[in-house]
C-alpha positions as CSV (number, residue, x, y, z in Angstrom):
1,M,-11.3,-14.7,-8.7
2,K,-9.3,-13.6,-5.7
3,V,-7.2,-16.2,-4.0
4,P,-6.6,-15.4,-0.4
5,Q,-3.0,-15.5,0.9
6,T,-2.1,-16.8,4.3
7,H,1.3,-16.3,6.0
8,V,2.6,-17.8,9.2
9,P,3.5,-15.2,11.8
10,A,7.2,-14.2,11.7
11,A,8.0,-16.5,8.7
12,E,8.2,-14.2,5.7
13,A,8.9,-10.6,4.7
14,E,9.1,-8.5,1.5
15,V,11.7,-5.9,0.7
16,D,11.5,-3.1,-1.8
17,F,14.1,-0.4,-2.5
18,G,12.7,2.3,-4.7
19,E,13.4,6.0,-5.5
20,F,11.4,9.1,-4.8
21,Q,12.0,12.9,-4.8
22,A,11.7,15.2,-1.8
23,K,12.1,18.8,-1.3
24,I,14.7,19.5,1.4
25,A,15.6,23.1,2.3
26,G,13.8,24.2,-0.9
27,V,15.8,21.9,-3.2
28,M,14.4,18.8,-4.9
29,V,16.6,15.8,-4.3
30,M,16.5,12.2,-5.3
31,L,16.3,9.7,-2.4
32,W,15.9,6.0,-2.1
33,M,13.4,4.2,0.2
34,F,14.1,0.9,1.8
35,I,11.0,-0.9,2.9
36,L,10.8,-4.2,4.7
37,R,7.2,-5.5,5.4
38,L,6.2,-8.5,7.4
39,S,3.9,-10.7,5.3
40,H,1.6,-11.9,8.1
41,S,1.0,-8.6,10.0
42,G,1.8,-6.1,7.4
43,K,4.0,-4.2,9.9
44,A,6.7,-2.3,7.9
45,V,9.8,-0.3,8.4
46,H,10.5,2.6,5.9
47,I,14.0,4.2,5.8
48,A,15.1,6.9,3.3
49,Y,18.7,6.9,2.1
50,A,20.7,9.5,0.1
51,N,22.0,6.8,-2.2
52,Q,21.3,3.2,-3.4
53,A,24.6,1.8,-2.4
54,Q,25.0,-1.7,-1.1
55,E,25.8,-0.3,2.3
56,S,22.4,1.4,2.5
57,F,20.6,-1.7,1.4
58,L,22.3,-3.8,4.0
59,D,21.9,-1.1,6.7
60,G,18.2,-1.1,5.9
61,H,18.0,-4.8,6.8
62,I,19.8,-4.3,10.1
63,Q,17.7,-1.3,11.0
64,A,14.4,-3.1,10.1
65,F,15.4,-6.3,12.0
66,E,16.3,-4.2,15.1
67,R,13.0,-2.2,15.0
68,L,10.9,-5.3,14.4
69,G,12.6,-7.3,17.1
70,G,14.0,-10.2,15.0
71,V,14.6,-11.8,11.6
72,P,11.9,-13.7,9.6
73,T,12.3,-17.4,10.1
74,G,11.5,-18.4,6.5
75,M,12.2,-16.2,3.5
76,I,12.5,-12.6,2.4
77,R,11.1,-11.8,-1.0
78,Y,12.8,-9.0,-3.0
79,D,11.4,-6.5,-5.5
80,N,13.0,-3.7,-7.6
81,L,16.7,-4.6,-7.0
82,T,18.1,-3.0,-10.2
83,Q,20.2,0.1,-10.0
84,R,19.6,3.0,-12.3
């Protein structure tokens, strides 16, 4: 049984910070993707970083809030916040 979720506009967001590989100038490199997604609309911001430092994580929030035009009024849920 599927339980539908409802989210108030601008109230909640979800953040994930995961790793992926990409070929840049012919060389495979490890990168980290910061993703902030608004729960109501599904609108998301994706930013790739060369490291998983705290500065990158915090910068991802700043960039996402600027691109989305504000900060969620309720909560932000976090996933995958362990460093490897």
